C-alpha positions in Angstrom: 0.2 -0.1 0.1 1.3 3.6 -0.7 1.9 5.6 2.0 1.8 9.5 2.1 3.3 11.8 4.3 3.0 15.9 5.3 5.9 18.0 3.6 8.5 18.3 6.4 11.3 21.2 5.7 13.3 20.3 8.5 14.3 16.7 8.0 14.4 13.6 6.0 11.8 10.8 5.9 12.6 8.0 8.7 11.8 5.0 6.5 11.1 4.6 2.7 7.9 5.8 1.8 6.2 7.3 -1.6 5.5 11.1 -0.7 2.6 13.2 -2.1 5.1 15.1 -4.3 6.0 11.3 -6.0 2.7 9.9 -5.7 2.4 7.6 -8.8 6.3 6.9 -8.5 6.8 3.1 -7.8 8.3 2.0 -4.8 11.7 0.4 -4.4 11.4 -3.4 -3.9 14.4 -3.4 -1.7 15.4 -0.4 0.6 18.3 1.6 -1.5 21.3 3.4 0.2 23.5 6.4 -1.4 26.0 4.2 -3.1 23.0 2.7 -5.4 22.6 6.0 -6.6 26.4 6.6 -7.3 27.6 6.2 -11.0 30.6 4.4 -12.3 32.0 7.6 -13.4 35.1 9.5 -12.1 33.4 12.8 -10.8 35.4 15.7 -12.4 35.0 19.1 -11.0 37.7 21.5 -9.4 38.9 20.9 -6.0 37.0 22.7 -3.8 33.7 23.4 -6.0 30.7 23.2 -3.9 29.1 20.7 -6.6 30.5 17.8 -4.8 28.3 18.7 -1.7 25.4 19.2 -3.5 26.1 15.5 -5.7 26.5 14.0 -2.1 23.3 15.6 -0.9 21.2 14.5 -3.9 22.5 11.1 -3.6 21.6 10.9 0.0 18.2 12.4 -0.5 17.0 9.7 -3.2 16.8 6.7 -0.9 15.0 8.3 1.7 12.2 9.1 -1.0 11.6 5.3 -1.3 11.4 5.1 -5.2 12.7 3.2 -7.6 16.2 4.1 -8.8 15.1 3.2 -12.4 12.0 5.8 -12.3 14.2 8.5 -11.3 15.4 11.1 -13.7 18.1 13.9 -13.4 18.0 16.3 -16.5 20.4 19.1 -16.9 21.1 21.9 -19.4 24.8 23.5 -19.9 27.5 24.5 -17.3 29.5 22.6 -14.2 26.5 22.0 -12.4 25.0 20.5 -15.8 27.7 17.4 -15.4 25.6 16.0 -12.5 23.8 13.6 -14.4 26.9 11.6 -15.4 27.4 11.2 -11.9 23.9 10.0 -11.1 23.1 6.2 -11.4 19.8 6.8 -12.7 18.2 8.0 -16.2 19.0 11.2 -17.3 20.1 13.7 -19.8 22.6 16.5 -20.5 20.8 18.8 -22.8 21.3 21.8 -24.3 21.8 25.3 -23.0 18.7 26.5 -21.2 16.4 24.0 -22.0 16.5 21.3 -19.5 13.4 22.6 -18.2 11.8 21.9 -21.6 12.5 18.3 -21.5 11.6 17.9 -17.9 8.3 19.5 -18.5 7.7 16.8 -21.2 8.5 13.8 -19.0 6.2 15.0 -16.2 3.4 15.3 -18.2 3.7 12.1 -20.1 5.2 10.0 -17.3 3.7 10.3 -14.2 5.8 7.2 -12.9 9.2 9.4 -13.1 10.5 11.6 -10.4 11.9 14.3 -12.3 14.8 16.4 -10.8 16.4 19.1 -12.7 19.8 20.7 -12.2 21.0 24.0 -13.5 23.2 26.8 -12.8 22.8 30.8 -12.6 24.1 31.2 -16.2 21.9 28.1 -17.6 18.5 28.9 -15.9 18.6 32.9 -15.8 20.1 33.7 -18.9 19.0 31.9 -22.2 16.9 29.4 -20.0 15.1 32.0 -17.6 11.9 32.2 -20.0 11.4 28.5 -19.5 12.2 28.9 -15.9 9.1 31.5 -15.3 6.9 29.1 -17.3 7.7 25.7 -15.4 7.2 27.9 -12.2 4.2 29.5 -13.1 2.5 26.5 -14.7 3.4 24.3 -11.4 4.8 21.5 -13.2 5.9 18.6 -11.0 9.6 19.0 -11.0 12.3 19.4 -8.2 14.7 22.2 -10.0 18.3 22.8 -8.0 19.8 26.2 -9.2 23.3 26.2 -8.4 24.1 29.8 -8.1 27.9 30.8 -7.9 27.3 34.1 -9.5 30.1 33.5 -12.2 30.1 31.2 -15.6 32.5 28.8 -14.4 32.5 26.4 -17.5 33.3 29.0 -19.9 36.2 30.3 -17.4 35.0 33.0 -15.8 32.7 35.3 -17.2 30.1 37.6 -15.2 26.7 35.9 -15.1 23.0 37.3 -14.2 23.6 36.8 -10.7 26.8 38.6 -10.7 27.0 41.8 -8.3 27.7 45.2 -10.0 31.2 46.2 -10.1 32.1 42.2 -10.5 35.6 42.2 -12.3 35.8 39.2 -14.6 37.2 38.1 -17.7 34.0 39.7 -19.7 33.8 42.9 -17.3 37.6 43.7 -16.7 36.5 47.4 -15.5 33.4 45.7 -13.5 30.2 45.0 -14.2 27.4 47.4 -14.8 24.4 44.9 -14.9 22.1 45.1 -12.1 21.9 41.3 -10.8 18.8 39.0 -11.0 17.5 37.9 -7.6 16.5 34.3 -8.2 14.3 33.9 -5.3 12.3 37.2 -6.2 12.1 35.8 -9.4 10.7 32.5 -8.5 8.2 34.1 -6.1 7.2 36.6 -8.8 6.2 33.6 -11.0 4.1 32.2 -8.4 6.2 29.0 -7.5 4.5 26.8 -5.0 7.8 25.6 -3.3 10.5 28.3 -3.1 13.8 27.3 -0.8 17.5 28.7 -0.4 20.1 26.6 1.0 24.3 26.4 1.2 26.3 24.3 -0.4 28.5 24.4 3.1 25.8 23.4 5.2 25.2 19.5 4.5 22.5 18.9 6.5 20.4 21.9 5.9 20.8 21.2 2.0 19.8 17.7 2.6 16.6 18.3 4.6 15.8 21.4 1.8 16.3 19.1 -1.2 14.0 16.5 0.6 11.6 19.0 1.4 11.6 19.9 -2.2 11.1 16.7 -3.6 8.0 15.8 -1.3 6.4 19.0 -2.7 4.0 18.1 -5.2 4.3 21.2 -8.0 7.2 23.0 -9.1 9.7 23.1 -6.3 12.6 25.7 -7.0 15.6 25.5 -4.6 18.5 28.3 -4.8 21.8 26.8 -4.0 24.5 29.0 -2.8 27.6 27.2 -4.4 31.3 28.2 -4.0 33.3 28.4 -7.1 36.6 28.1 -5.8 38.6 29.0 -9.2 36.6 31.8 -10.7 34.7 33.6 -7.9 36.1 31.9 -4.8 34.6 33.4 -1.4 31.5 35.1 -2.7 29.6 33.7 0.1 32.4 33.9 2.6 30.2 36.3 5.1 27.8 33.0 5.5 30.5 30.5 6.2 32.3 29.5 9.5 31.7 31.0 12.8 31.0 34.4 11.4 28.1 33.0 9.3 26.0 32.9 12.7 25.5 36.7 12.4 24.5 36.5 8.8 22.7 33.4 8.1 19.0 33.6 8.7 17.3 30.3 8.9 13.8 30.2 8.2 11.5 27.7 10.5 8.2 27.1 9.9 5.9 28.0 12.9 9.1 30.1 15.0 10.1 33.7 15.5 12.8 35.0 12.7 15.6 34.8 14.9 19.4 34.6 14.2 23.1 35.6 15.0 24.7 35.1 18.6 22.1 34.2 21.3 19.2 35.0 18.8 20.2 38.8 19.2 18.8 39.9 16.0 15.4 39.3 14.5 12.9 40.2 11.4 10.2 42.4 11.8 7.5 44.0 9.2 8.6 47.4 8.1 5.1 48.8 7.9 5.3 49.3 3.9 5.0 45.6 3.1 8.8 44.5 3.4 10.5 43.5 6.1 14.0 44.8 8.1 16.6 43.2 10.6 16.3 44.7 14.2 18.0 44.2 17.5 15.3 42.2 19.7 16.4 43.8 22.7 15.3 47.2 21.0 11.6 45.8 19.9 10.8 43.1 22.0 10.2 39.4 21.1 6.3 40.0 20.8 7.3 42.1 17.4 9.6 39.4 15.5 7.7 37.9 12.6 6.8 34.1 12.8 7.8 32.3 9.7 4.6 30.7 7.7 5.8 29.5 4.4 1.9 28.2 4.0 0.6 31.5 3.5 -1.1 31.5 -0.1 0.1 35.6 -0.8 3.5 35.4 -1.7 4.1 38.9 -0.5 5.9 38.1 2.8 8.1 35.2 1.0 9.1 38.1 -1.6 10.0 40.6 1.2 12.4 37.9 2.9 13.8 37.6 -0.4 14.9 41.0 -0.7 16.8 41.0 2.6 20.0 40.0 0.5 20.6 43.4 -1.1 21.4 43.3 -4.9 24.9 42.8 -5.2 25.8 42.0 -1.3 26.2 39.0 0.8 26.5 40.2 3.9 23.3 38.3 5.2 20.7 35.9 3.7 17.7 33.6 4.6 17.7 30.3 4.1 15.1 27.5 4.2 11.9 27.0 2.9 10.5 30.5 1.8 6.8 29.0 0.6 5.1 25.9 0.2 1.6 26.1 -0.6 -0.9 23.9 -2.8 -2.2 24.5 -6.4 -3.2 22.6 -9.2 -0.3 20.8 -10.8 0.1 21.0 -14.5 0.8 17.5 -15.4 -1.9 16.1 -13.4 -4.5 18.6 -15.2 -2.8 17.6 -18.6 -2.9 13.9 -18.1 -6.8 14.4 -17.0 -7.5 16.2 -19.8 -6.3 13.8 -22.2 -8.2 10.9 -20.1 -11.4 12.9 -20.6 -10.9 13.3 -24.2 -9.9 9.6 -24.8 -12.9 8.6 -22.9 -15.2 10.7 -25.2 -14.1 8.8 -28.3 -14.2 5.3 -26.9 -16.9 3.1 -28.5 -18.0 5.7 -30.8 -17.9 4.4 -34.4 -17.6 7.9 -35.6 -14.6 8.7 -33.3 -12.1 8.9 -36.3 -14.2 11.3 -38.3 -14.8 13.4 -35.2 -10.9 13.3 -34.1 -10.2 14.4 -37.9 -12.6 17.4 -37.6 -11.4 18.5 -34.3 -7.8 18.6 -35.7 -8.9 20.4 -38.7 -10.9 23.0 -37.0 -13.6 25.2 -37.9 -11.3 28.1 -39.1 -9.4 26.9 -42.0 -8.4 29.7 -44.5 -9.7 29.1 -47.9 -8.7 30.8 -51.0 
């Protein structure tokens, strides 16, 4: 019998089950482990690359979901992150630049029995692939999208990307970039994505839990992962790492006040104009601190939280699940539409004729 569990943003499942987000995907006959999802290919990223941690986290999550390995698919575009399908012992595809989501959407719509993951980067998904990302999110396609954001083009050797800060000195902007960076979280929330989260590559436990929560969500799950490029943009998220990270990382936990810093001396409050701001808790009192609720249908509060990371600055950043709501899922609706149309023709001797008339339509132009 299929078992379902509620969404849990704070940890993994205790035993293999088939979560709501993957309903329809067959369960593994025998329990699997991380090694079952490790391919025979040599993992080839630069030493110190954050991609290693993300790969390990994904390989750790999949056995906890309990689905069959052969019903798991990882699709990527082009970039350093997009090499990941080679290292997964599952089905997958290393597709073309920016088009991973088009292929993944087709798979999700036609194959309910597949757990579909998309691996992409800030260059792949937010430049040539931005249009496809927005529409996959607004349609609420049942995909788990992992966006590795190192704020640089790494595979092509260090050009500035859509998330690079103003003034970034790179091989394609030697005098400093003049482009305003794009905020992936704000973009996802503006597209009404039903699950939006952020994680750090250096936080293996938090990263693993966040990917697990995203996979358990039914609908479009978007996870931005701050990932370090040790060669071309080393230290981009330095303020969020190490002991000093306690003053910079704002952990979002459902049902809890948004507190951070040593001894939780900092908190987040509403600013009175629809936004949020950081304050000293001692100055305003604990009762004024916002309690995080990712299940609020209106994305305005989550959007305000996404703006706490000022454009081009990384002195602080919220991490965790920003939004987790339910909405009709695109691929479920498509399959139901197809079944309904098929049923209307079953047993009808004129079905072929009716179908031909439907395809031809009433508005064919004639000279």
